[in-house]
C-alpha positions in Angstrom: 13.2 -19.5 -4.4 14.5 -17.5 -1.4 13.8 -19.1 2.0 14.7 -17.4 5.3 14.8 -19.5 8.5 14.6 -17.7 11.8 15.0 -19.7 15.0 15.5 -18.9 18.6 16.4 -15.5 20.1 18.8 -14.7 17.2 16.0 -15.4 14.7 13.6 -13.2 16.6 16.2 -10.4 16.7 16.6 -10.7 12.9 12.9 -10.5 12.4 12.6 -7.5 14.7 14.5 -5.3 12.2 11.2 -4.9 10.3 8.9 -4.2 13.2 8.2 -4.9 16.9 7.5 -8.5 18.0 7.1 -10.5 21.2 7.0 -14.3 21.7 6.1 -16.5 24.7 9.6 -18.2 24.6 12.4 -16.7 22.6 14.5 -19.9 22.8 11.6 -22.0 21.3 10.7 -19.4 18.6 10.8 -20.7 15.0 9.7 -19.1 11.7 10.2 -19.6 8.0 9.7 -17.0 5.3 9.5 -18.3 1.7 8.9 -15.7 -1.1 9.2 -14.9 -4.8 8.0 -12.2 -7.2 5.8 -12.8 -10.2 5.2 -10.0 -12.8 5.6 -7.4 -10.0 3.3 -9.3 -7.6 5.1 -10.4 -4.4 4.1 -13.8 -3.0 5.2 -14.9 0.5 4.5 -17.7 2.9 5.1 -17.2 6.6 5.2 -20.2 8.9 5.6 -19.3 12.5 5.3 -20.4 16.1 3.1 -18.1 18.4 4.0 -14.4 18.0 2.5 -11.0 18.4 3.7 -7.6 17.2 3.2 -4.5 15.0 4.5 -3.7 11.6 4.9 -0.1 10.3 3.2 1.3 7.2 5.1 1.0 3.9 5.0 4.7 2.8 7.6 4.2 0.0 5.8 1.4 -1.8 2.0 1.8 -1.8 0.4 -1.6 -2.2 -2.7 -3.7 -1.4 -2.1 -7.0 0.4 -4.3 -10.1 0.3 -3.7 -12.3 3.3 -4.9 -16.0 3.7 -4.6 -18.0 6.9 -3.6 -21.4 5.5 -3.4 -23.1 8.9 -3.7 -22.1 12.5 -5.3 -18.7 13.3 -4.5 -15.0 13.8 -6.1 -11.8 14.8 -5.4 -8.1 14.0 -6.5 -4.7 15.1 -7.9 -2.0 12.8 -9.5 1.3 13.9 -9.8 0.0 17.5 -11.7 -3.1 16.4 -10.4 -6.7 16.9 -10.7 -8.8 13.7 -10.4 -12.6 14.0 -8.7 -14.5 11.2 -9.5 -18.2 11.5 -8.0 -20.9 9.3 -9.1 -20.5 5.6 -10.1 -16.8 5.9 -8.9 -14.2 3.5 -8.3 -10.6 4.4 -7.6 -7.3 2.4 -5.1 -4.9 3.9 -3.4 -1.7 2.7 0.4 -1.6 3.0 0.0 2.1 3.6 -1.4 1.4 7.1 0.5 -0.1 10.0 -1.0 -3.3 11.5 -0.9 -4.8 15.0 -1.5 -8.6 15.1 -1.3 -11.7 17.2 -0.7 -15.3 16.1 -1.7 -17.5 19.1 -0.8 -20.9 17.7 1.6 -22.3 15.1 0.3 -21.0 11.8 1.0 -20.7 8.1 0.0 -17.3 6.5 0.2 -16.5 2.8 0.6 -12.9 1.5 0.0 -11.6 -2.0 1.3 -8.0 -2.3 -0.1 -6.1 -5.4 1.7 -2.8 -6.0 -0.8 0.1 -6.3 0.5 0.9 -9.8 -0.9 -2.4 -11.1 -4.5 -1.4 -10.1 -7.0 0.9 -11.9 -7.1 4.3 -10.3 -10.6 3.9 -8.8 -9.6 0.5 -7.2 -6.3 2.0 -6.0 -8.2 4.9 -4.3 -10.9 2.6 -2.8 -8.3 0.3 -1.2 -5.8 2.9 -0.1 -6.8 2.4 3.6 -8.6 -0.9 3.4 -8.6 -3.4 6.2 -10.9 -6.3 6.8 -12.0 -9.8 5.9 -13.0 -10.7 2.3 -15.8 -13.1 1.3 -14.2 -16.0 -0.5 -15.3 -16.5 -4.1 -14.1 -18.4 -7.2 -11.4 -15.8 -8.0 -9.9 -15.7 -4.5 -10.1 -19.5 -4.3 -8.3 -19.9 -7.6 -5.7 -17.3 -6.7 -4.8 -18.9 -3.4 -4.5 -22.3 -5.0 -2.1 -21.0 -7.7 -0.1 -19.1 -5.0 0.3 -22.4 -3.1 1.6 -24.0 -6.3 4.1 -21.2 -7.1 5.4 -21.2 -3.6 5.8 -25.0 -3.6 9.6 -25.7 -3.5 9.2 -28.9 -5.5 7.2 -27.7 -8.6 6.8 -23.9 -8.1 8.7 -20.8 -8.8 8.2 -17.6 -10.9 8.7 -19.6 -14.1 6.1 -22.3 -13.4 3.0 -22.7 -15.4 0.8 -21.5 -12.5 2.8 -18.2 -12.2 1.4 -16.9 -15.5 -2.1 -16.4 -14.1 -1.0 -14.9 -10.8 -1.0 -11.2 -11.7 -4.4 -11.0 -13.5 -6.1 -13.1 -10.8 -4.6 -11.0 -8.0 -5.8 -7.7 -9.6 -9.2 -9.3 -10.3 -9.5 -10.5 -6.7 -8.9 -6.9 -5.4 -11.3 -5.4 -7.9 -14.0 -7.9 -6.8 -13.5 -6.7 -3.2 -14.4 -3.1 -4.1 -18.2 -2.3 -4.0 -19.4 -0.8 -7.2 -21.7 2.2 -6.8 -22.4 5.2 -9.1 -20.6 7.4 -6.6 -17.6 5.0 -6.5 -17.5 4.9 -10.3 -17.6 8.7 -10.6 -14.9 9.1 -7.9 -12.7 6.7 -9.7 -13.0 8.7 -12.9 -12.3 11.9 -11.0 -9.2 10.3 -9.5 -8.0 9.2 -12.9 -8.7 12.7 -14.3 -6.5 14.2 -11.5 -3.7 11.8 -12.3 -3.8 12.7 -16.0 -3.9 16.5 -15.3 -1.7 16.6 -12.3 0.8 19.1 -14.0 -2.0 21.6 -14.8 -1.8 24.5 -12.3 -5.5 25.2 -12.9 -6.6 21.7 -11.8 -8.8 21.9 -8.7 -12.4 21.2 -7.5 -13.9 23.8 -9.8 -12.2 22.5 -12.9 -13.2 18.9 -12.0 -16.8 20.0 -11.5 -16.8 21.6 -14.9 -15.2 18.6 -16.6 -17.8 16.2 -15.2 -20.8 18.5 -15.4 -21.6 18.3 -11.7 -21.8 20.9 -9.0 -18.9 21.8 -6.8 -20.8 20.5 -3.8 -21.2 17.1 -5.5 -17.5 16.9 -6.2 -16.9 17.2 -2.5 -19.7 14.8 -1.7 -18.3 12.1 -4.0 -14.9 12.3 -2.3 -16.9 11.9 0.9 -14.7 14.4 2.8 -14.9 18.1 3.7 -14.7 20.9 1.2 -10.9 21.3 1.3 -10.1 17.6 0.9 -10.2 17.5 -2.9 -7.6 20.2 -3.2 -5.6 18.5 -0.5 -5.7 15.2 -2.4 -4.3 17.0 -5.5 -1.6 18.8 -3.5 -0.5 15.7 -1.8 -0.3 13.7 -5.0 1.8 16.4 -6.5 4.1 16.5 -3.5 4.4 12.7 -3.5 5.4 12.8 -7.2 8.0 15.4 -6.4 9.4 13.1 -3.6 9.3 10.1 -6.0 11.5 12.0 -8.5 13.9 13.1 -5.8 14.3 9.4 -4.8 14.9 8.3 -8.3 17.3 11.0 -9.5 20.8 11.3 -8.1 21.1 15.1 -9.0 18.8 17.6 -7.4 16.5 19.0 -10.1 15.9 22.8 -10.2 13.1 23.6 -7.8 11.5 25.9 -10.3 11.4 23.1 -12.9 9.8 20.8 -10.4 7.2 23.4 -9.6 6.3 23.8 -13.3 6.4 20.0 -14.0 4.0 19.2 -11.2 1.5 22.1 -11.4 2.6 24.4 -8.6 1.9 28.1 -9.1 5.4 29.0 -8.0 8.7 27.8 -6.6 7.8 29.3 -3.2 4.5 27.4 -3.1 6.2 24.1 -3.7 8.9 24.7 -1.1 6.4 25.6 1.6 4.1 22.8 0.8 6.9 20.2 0.6 8.3 21.1 4.0 4.8 21.0 5.5 4.2 17.5 4.1 7.6 15.9 4.8 9.1 18.0 7.6 12.3 18.8 5.6 13.3 21.0 2.7 13.6 19.6 -0.8 17.4 19.7 -0.6 17.4 17.9 2.7 15.0 15.3 1.4 17.2 14.6 -1.6 20.3 14.0 0.7 18.3 11.7 2.9 16.9 9.8 -0.1 20.3 9.2 -1.4 21.2 7.5 1.9 18.0 5.5 1.8 16.5 7.5 4.7 13.8 9.5 2.9 11.2 10.5 5.5 7.6 9.5 5.1 4.8 12.1 4.7 3.5 13.7 7.9 0.0 12.5 7.8 -1.3 15.3 9.9 0.2 18.0 7.7 -2.1 20.0 5.5 0.4 21.7 3.3 -0.7 25.2 2.5 -0.9 26.5 -0.9 
């Protein structure tokens, strides 16, 4: 099981490659990162002396993160609010959102990272920007106990008996955290419908309303955003899928073929929308992706269609 030890100013500098951090005394700083992956779920245990900092969003790998404070304490900031994380608390966080945090005392923090692709569409949508404490229940208690066993260097590991139950329990714990309402259920089914029909150029708010037998106004209300947001959600999903294909393929596909595959009305519509969302052309994105420098979406962009 990989273990990374980071001590002193050199260790802090190494850690700072993944974010911005500050400590009371760089010479006295010490941290250990132990981690493994089980069935696609990433498990990690971070033991650290006092530290504060900020970690950026992970745009390239959408995921939901369960965090348990196993010892010590922490706090983090979300939407301008300060959230305390005492020993024993469990928190739900989206990897798509950056986080600012503080650990005021020596602490041990356990992370369970569940890729969005392992979650049902409605749960994935509901937790895409989630931040906050979770109420412990039998599922989360069982999950955290198994994680401790898997991360135990003496008896753990991805092939241990405890590891077999990690993935289903992690998915169940996140599903349990999502409130179930009729609107949430309908929204989840709409999101799943969008995923299945993403290549259909006629997909849009009106076709969704017709598919589910509801009014156009109700489609917008279920998404709980303004009238253009359903179309924007569809457009952004298409653009993100185009970007994903560019990252995975070494040769630049024909732009016309990309437009047809992902439901754009024309090549020009795709090229305009893509540059508005990512700030670069498709060809420029492909070059940057090959070097591992693909830009994240511009959150403020509303790519025109």
